N, C-alpha and C positions, 0 to 999 in steps of 0.2 A: 735583363731576362724577362721573358713573358710570364705572365701569371696564369695559372690554371684555374678555371672556374668549374665548380661542380654544381649541377642543377638538382636541387632536392625535389622529391616527389611527395605530394600531400595525399594521404589516404582519404578516401571519400568519407570515412567514418568520423573524421574530425571536422567536417563541414557542418554548419548549422542545418538543422532539419528542414527549415523553410527553403534553403538553397537546394537541398537534395530533392525535395518535393517539386520545386520549380523545374529542375532538370528532368525528373521523371515525367512530368506533365507534357514535355515536348518530345518524348521518345515515341517512335512508331510502335505498333503492336509487337512486331517480332523482337525489337530491342528491349521492350518491357519484359518479355518472356526470358530473355537472356539476363537482364539486370537482376531479377530476383534470385538468380542462381549464383551471383557473385559472392555475397556474404550475408550473414544473418541480419545485419542492420538494414541492408537494402531490401532483403526479403520482407522484413517486417513493415517497412514503409511501402514497398511495392505491392503488398497484398491489399492495400486500400481499394475499396470498390470503385472509386472514381477513375482509377487507371484501367479498368476492365470493362467499361461500358460498351466498347466496340465488339466484344466477344459475342459470337453466335453459338448458343448452346444447343447441341443436337440431342434430342430425346427420342429414343426408339423403344427402350426397355424400361422396366420398372426401376432397375438399378441406376439408370441414367438420371433419375430424379435427384439422386444424391449430389450430382454436380451443382444443382441449383441451391443447395444448402451450404456450399462453400462460401466463406466470408467474402472472398474477392468478387463473387458473382452476385452480390446483393443489390447491384444497380444495373444488371444486365438489361438490354433493351430488346433483344431478338432471340427467339427460340425457334428451332427448326425441327419439325416432325415429318418432313416430306419423305425421308428414307423409309420410315415405317409405313407411309401412306402409298408409296409407289413401288410396291412389290419387293420390300426388303427380304433378305433370305431368312427362312426359318420362322418358327412361331414367335420367338423373342422379338423380332423386328416388327411384327404385326401387333404387338401388345398395345402400343399407343393408339393405333388405328381402330382396334376392335373393342378394347375395354379400359384403356388407361386414361381417358380424358378427365374423369372425375378426380383421379389422383393428381394429374397435372394441374388442374385448376386450383386444387387445394394449395399446392406449392406456390403457384403464380400469385394467388391471393395475398401472399406475404411479400411479394416483390412488385410494388406499384409502378416501377420504372419500365416494365415490359410493354413495348409498343407494337411488336409484330410477332405473330405465331405463324410461321410458314407451314402451309399444309393443313391448317385447322379445318378447312372445309371438307377434307377427306376423312375426318374422324367421326366415329359413331358415339352415341351415348350421351349427348349433351342434354337430351330431354330428361334424363334421370338425375341431373345435378340440381342442387338447391337453387331456386331462382335468383336470390340475392347474390350468390357467388357468381353465377353466370353473368349477371348484369355488371357486377363489379369488375370482372376480368374483361369482358367484351368492350365496355364503355371506356376502359383505360387504354385500349389499343388505338393506333393511328390508322390502321388498315383492317377492314373486316369484310370478308366474303361470306355473307350469310346466305349460303346456297344449298338448295335441296333439289338436285338434278340427277337424272339417270339417263345413261346413254346405251344404245345398242352397239355402237362401234367399239372395237377393241382398243382403238387409239385414245379413247377418252375414259377417264376414271369417274365412277359415280361420286357424287358429292352429297352425303347424307346429313348435312348440318341443318336440321330443322328444329326450331324452338317450339315448346308448348305455348299455348295461348297466354298463360300467366307470365311466362318468361318473356314472351314477345312484347306484351303490353308494358311490363316493367322496364324492359330495355328501351323501348321507344319513349317512355316517360322520362327516363334518365337522359337519353340523348337530346330530347327536346329542351331539357333544362340546362345541361352543361355536359360537354363531351370532349374527349381528346381525338375523336375520329376525324381524319382528313379525307378518307376514302371509304365508301360504303357501297357494296353490291348486294342487292336483295333479290332473291329468286326462289320461288317454290315455298314460301312461308305461308302459314295458315292465317291469312288476313281475313278469311271468311269463316263464319260458324258452320257447323255441320249441316248441310242442306237436307240430309236424311231425317233430321229431327224437326223440320218445319211441318206445318199443317198442310198436307197436300190438297185439302178441300178449299183452301183460300185461293180465290181467283184474283191473283195479283200479277201485274205486268212483270215479266221475267227480270228485266233490268232493274226495276224498282225494288223487286224482292232481293236481288243480289246486293243492291246498295244498302238495304236494311240489315244485311247479314254481316256488316263489318265487325270483326273482332277488335280491330284498331279503328277508333273513330277517325273520320276524315280530318278533323282538326288536329288530333294527336299525330296522325301520320304526316301531315304537312309540316307541323312544327318540328318533328324529329328529322325528317328527310332534308328539309331546307336548312338545318343546322350543321350540315356536313358539306365541305367544299366541293367534293366530287362524288357524284351518285350515279349508279347504274341500276335501273329497275328492269328486270327481265321476267317474262312469263313464257315458259317453254312448253310445258305439257298440261297446264291447267290455268284457269283464271283465278288469280288470288289477289289482285289489286282492282278495286272497283272504280267506276267512272267518277264517283263523288270524291274518292281519295285523290285521284289525279287532279280533279278540278280544284279541290282545296289546296293542293300543292301549288298550282299555278296562281291561285288567288293570293296566297301569302307572299310568293315571290314578287308579284306585281305591285303590292302595296307596301311591303317592308324591305328594308335593306338587309337581307339574310346572307349568311356565310356562303351558301351554295353558289358555285361559279360554273361548274360543268355538270350537265344533266343529260343522261341517256335513258330514253324510254323505249323499250323493245317489247312489244306485245303481239302475239299471234292470235289473240282471242277477242280483244276489244280494241277500239280505236282510242289510244290514250288522250286524244284531243276531243273525242266525242262531240257533244253539242255545246262545248264551252264557247262563250262569247268571243268572237274574233278579236275585239279590242283588248279584252283581258289577256288573251294569249299573246298578242303583240307586246303588251307591256311586260308580261312575264319573261318572254324569250329575249327581249331586248335588254333585260337587266342581267342576263347571264353572259358568260364569256364563250361558252360552247354548248351547243344543243345538237343531239343526234337522235333520230327516230327511224321507224320503218313503216312505210305505206300507211300513212294516216293523214287526216286533215282534209277539209273541204277547200274548194277554190276561194270561197269568201274568207276562210280563216287564213290561208296562205297569202292572200292579197293584203290583209291587214298586217301580217307579220313582216312581209317583204317591204311594205310601205314604211313601217316603223324602222326597218333596217336602213333604208336608203334616204329617208327623209327626216327621221328623228335623231335624237341623241342616244345612239345605241352603244352598248358595251360589247355586243356580240362580235367575236373574232372568227368563230368557226361555226358553220351550219352544214349538216348533212342529213338528207332524207333518202334512205335506201329503199329500193324496191317500190318506188312511187308509181302511182297510177298516172300514165302519161297524159290521159285525158284531162286530168286536173291541171297539169303544167300547160298543156296546149290552150286551155281556156283562160289562162291568166293573161293579164296585160303583158305582152311580150317586151315592151319597153321597160317595164318594171323588172321583168326577169333578167334582161340584159344588164340593167344597172346593178342588180343584186350579184350577178356573175362577175361583173367588173370589180366589185368590192370583195367578194369571197371566193371567186373562182366557181367551178362546177359544184353546186350545192345539193344536187340530187343525182340519184342513179336509178335508171329504169330497170325492170326485172331482168331483161336480157343481159344488161351490163353486169348486174350482180351475179347472175348465173355464170357468165363467162369468167368473172374474177374467181369464183369458187372453183370452177373447173381448172383454171390455171394454177391455183394453189394446190389442188389435189394432184395435178400432174407433176408439180415441183416436188411434192412429198414422195410420189412414186419414184421419181428420178433419184432422189436422195437415198431412199430405201434400197433401190437397185444397185446404186454405186457402193453402198456400205456392205451389201451381202456378198 
């Protein structure tokens, strides 16, 4: 006669804790959510913060801050305030955008694992927060859009994130020394002292006077900016980065092995390359992996840069100069230009091409809007 075999089942509660923890560590987020509902023992182990680092906590209202005090979220890495920043419904949803930033920073100050705050650049009130707290939170992030920009178009939302001079200097000092930042965008910050407070009777060259008005010294600016892997420097509606600050940045990149690898310089007020020595620029740009700029540089400067690209030991993998003066390109050694194109492809765009691309993008947006309406 055949024998019947019964298969016994082992309840997870009898397994050693280290085995259960190992199982939980390999569960995807949705299954972690389900696991903590199975039984008390699983819930107790599943509540450990290490299992919830993937969670993105949405904060729109003051009550939402209570989420960040839950034990399971004490190692959270990302916070999202974009709903409150992009026209959330009602006064409650606008709380974080209009007045809640100080409260949010107080809570985040107790969670050092936070690496990203989506929508931070759309929030007001950072100037009223204690400088050390601002620096502690911002310098612990991996991505920071430090933007103070205002737009007339309805499709773009204003970005009111501008630091006070003391906050800005403390932040740059901290970033220069040690930072978690991997990406930094700087736009519209008060890099210059108030020009209205200067002595109008002084007969000083305008550019020299601007360079003497640095709130952030060129050396500090360069040390901080070059300590971040990817950097975008923008000047939209005013001049806030001086020629000496730009030059100091190129100088430190040229002579030191700094973390910065991708650099974008977009200024509509001064030439970011100014009168900087062509050989210095060549050394700096060829130590980067990517460089993007708009309508700047002389023929002598670009000759040195391109020669370094094609003849030297260059790290550069991508180069783009938008809206370039075609006379500058036409006066370059065309053999040098061809060699550069062979290595990088088309590395510049003339004003007509840039305008056509912008019109094409706007037409695409209009088509999408029409099809959705």
